N, C-alpha and C positions, 0 to 999 in steps of 0.2 A: 608675943609675935613666934615663938615655936608652936604654941599652941593653934594658932591659926595655918599654920602650915600643916600641921598633922590632921585636923580637920579638912582643910581643902583637898589634901593627898585622901582623905577616908571618903568624900563625898563624892570625889571625880572616881575613883574606884569602885563606889555603888552605884553611881550612874551609867559606869561602862558596862558592869555585871548588869543590870538590871535590862540594859537596852540590846543585849546580846543574845536574848532568848527567841532564838531564830529555828530551833530544833522542832522537828516533825514528831505532833503529840501522838500519831499512830505509831510509831516505833518507841514508846514506854512501854513498859511492861505495866498489860492490867489486873493481873493475877498473877498467883504463885502456887502452886497446886502438886500433892506428890503426885509421882508418875510409878507406874510398875517396873520394876527391873524383869526384863524377859528371861536373861541368861547370863551369867558370868563365868569371866575365864579367868581361871588363876596359872599362872606359868606353870608353878612348881607346888605340889603338895606338900614338902618336904622344905627347910631353910634354916639357914642358921642364925643365933641371936646375934640380932645388932646390925643385919644387912637387911637391905631396902628390895620389896617386889611389889610391882604392879599388878594388881587387881582391877580389871578390865569389866565393865558392867553395861549392859546393852539394854536400851529401852526404845521404845516408839515414839515419836512426836510428829505433827503436819509440819513439812515444811514452809518457808516464809513466816507463820505465825508464833511458832514453837521451837523450844530451844532449852539446855541443859541450865539449870540454876544452881545447886549446889546438893550436897547428901546432907544427911541429919547422919552423924556416927556418933551409935552409944555403945560406952562401957556399960554393958549389964551387968558384967562383974570383971573380974583380972585375965580370965580367957574366953571370956565370948563377947562380940560385939551386932550389934544388929543396926544393918543399913538401908537406910529408904532415901530417895531418891525424888528432887524436885524438878520441877518444867517452870518458865516462863510464860507468859501466853501475852502477845501484842493485839491489838487493833485491825493489824494485818489482814488483808484477805488469805487464807490458807492455801496451800499447795497441797499436794499429795501426802501420803503418810511415808515417812525416812523413819529407817533405823540408825540410831547414834550410838558410840560408844563414848563413856567418860572412864575416868580411873580413880583409883585408890593406892595411895602408896603405902604399903605397910612396913613399919619397921618397929620386930617388937623387941622389948626392953628384957622378957625374960623367957627362957624354955617353956615346953608345955604344948599342949593341943587347942588349937584356937577354933572358936567356932564361929564362923560368920554365918550371919543370918540375913538376907536380902529380900528386902519385901516385895513381892508377886502377887500383889492386890489381895482382894475378901472375897468369899466362897460368898454362897447364898445364903448362910446365916448371919454374916458380917464378921466371922471372925477371919482374922489377918492369915495369908499364907506365907510360907518362907522358901527361898533355895536356899537350902544350907551347904558348906564348905568348910571343910576342915582342913589344919593346917600345921604340922608337925614342925616346932621349934625347937631345934637342939640345941 
């Protein structure tokens, strides 16, 4: 008896979920691509250990069809971070290009001179170009 009740509930939930597919397929993410970070704003170039600072990055997106997806934040070594930004793209018709700000919250766990390298595209030889910022943590 208990098994038949459980089966019935699972069956009803499955039917309900399958019948609720009313999403607009155009709004689904079609691709995720690396996007150039055009500029970076660091509020303070020095800070105390165990405090938090917001670092803002600025990138260009086509309005309506693209937006910020996330960061690839890599610890290259104890004091070096490389940061790449990614955008999503949908099938919706694009609008004008706009600049969008995103942010990283940096909370260092040790003192030192931290070097941040933000991906700014590639040159004609295919080499990565980086915007570098140094934050001194005391």
